[in-house]
Each structure stands twice: as C-alpha cells, then as structure tokens.
C-alpha angles and dihedrals in degrees: 000000000000119000107225101169139011121195133177093282109357136059130202122215133186112216104203091189090066132045107318088215089068128079129198113229111199124192112211128205090247119128124214132186128177087007091298121118110227118219096233119082125214112226114241092006094119092048093049091049091050095047094048092046091053089048092055097038087059093049096048100041092104089059098046135353118250138206098248118124097165145276096271125133096015115166114246093245089060097045112150093003103072138078130188107230145171117259113251136190097235118223114237096240131091103221111213129180120195127196095166133035116247143113119022090348090062090049092052091047090051091056102039110008087242141086116211088344094306109131112227131195119273120257101038117149139192107310097009114158110238120234087248134349114280135205110239108173126188137195118269104240125194120252110293095024129092128247116238128210116259127202118229089252089057090052088051090051090050103045106008133261100278093048092046090053091050093049092051094046096046094045092053093043092052091046093051092047092049095044092051093049095045090051088068087065094047094260127134114205102214094183141334139202123221134185125209133190141174123258125215090277091055095250122141111252133184113240145164107035137335131215098337130147088257096054100032144044112237119192129184107248095213094064099035114133123156119229100062141045110289128229105258139201094210142062093296085097089064092046089053091048091050092052089076093056131092092244129129095210093253129115133311095054124209125267111260117230117242093244090056091048091052093050091051092050092048093049093048090050092048095051088049089055094046094049101040099030089231127106115242116257117189113237088220096054 
C-alpha cells in the first residue's frame, strides 16, 4: 500500500496489487475543528463516517455520480473505514449548502448581512431557518490553514461559469435530498459541505464524504428553537468545548478529555441510528 495523500481526516492509498485505476480512501478516527487536527482520536469515528457516506452516496446517485467502486479487498487494519474509489481531479472549491444560519455563516451575516455574497433578510438570529437553502462556497485550504468564504463570482473565476453553475445546482440538490430524508428521523440538516472532482471522462463526480457529522451540522428537530446555539449530533460539541480554552485555533490543537471524546462518539452513533434506522455496531466489536 502506497500512501498518496493525507488530509485532515482521510488518507488515500494506491494498492499496486489491485487495479492501479483504483484508490483506497481510508477515514481515520482523527478529529479536526477550525481546520486543525486535534491530537486525540475518537473511537469508531472513521467507521461511522464511512458507513454514513456509503448510505448517502447510494441515495444520491441518481442526482450525481460518485467515486465509490465498493468495499472489496480492504486490508484488515482498515476494516469498516475504507472504500475503493475512482481517482478524481478534485475541484478547488468547498461546496457548502446552508439551510439555517449558524457558525461562521452567522458571523459573516453579522458583519455584512451576507454569506458568500448572498444577501439575506434582516433580523436573522442564531439558528434561523433561511427562506431557502443557499450555496456558500469556500476556498479549499491546506492542512493547518483556514478556508475563506468565496462569492459565486469568485467560483466562476476559479473553475469557469458552467462548472460553477453545476457545483451550485448539485450542492443544493444533494442538500435538499439529504435534509428531506434526515427529517424522517427527526434530524434537521443545518448545513453540509461537499467536494466534487472530475473523472477521467471530465464529468463532475461527488467524492470524499457525504452528509456526515464531520461535514454537516445535525440538529434534533424536537428541540429546535432559533435564538441560541442548538444541541448538535456533530463536532460542534467539540468546537463549543474548545471555546473555553486559551487556544488561538492554530496547530497544535489541544488534547481532548476522555469525557468529551465519549460524548462525540455517542452523538455520532446516535445520528447514524436516526438517519439509517439501524443501531451502530462497531466493526471491531
């Protein structure tokens, strides 16, 4: 196995004993917030991300093709955390859809009344539902750096007009599909981040992960109330914990206490159950 790329959470390997046109995408148990990898892993996190991504890739394949080839021939050390996939030329834009106002989007709105150049109504507060989902792309920063909001015109300048239109349309379609399905399990999808690339034929393909607790904010519908920070089934809990630390959001990140790690694992497992209707079972148990 040859390591060809290591990101904040995932690693890409080339297995020269199998088809060289296939890559092995492995989700680690690493946790990152504010684009900084924290030194403390969360048990089962990589497996939950992989299982949820496969669930959503299957349920969005009629909207956009994806990079998944299967979970065959996975080395034992990567069991439950790896997917065989097609190599893609990834596009240099983080594609984010927002249905609710929170996080960095809320901060930008508070300064300018916009997010990624999209003008929003006056008077919105923490957790407000937006009149309709919006496309709020960001740059794709290297590990240790921070993503920055992009306007749609900046996306056009980066990838071209036709591609920018496709990215916006596909991002919002996947978000709407996921939000409608998650609602059946009592989950609000506040926002989600997607990554797209081009396959060898030049077509736009969905890659990386889809609608996971790492790439999305998941809120319980039965306790939703705008005007304050919502309970979340995602890594927002870790962001909130880190807010009380003397840390400037640059590497190295702080060690995460065991009790925080346990809460994160429980919340990831719970959102998996609510979305899929199946209780989480660890592949290592």
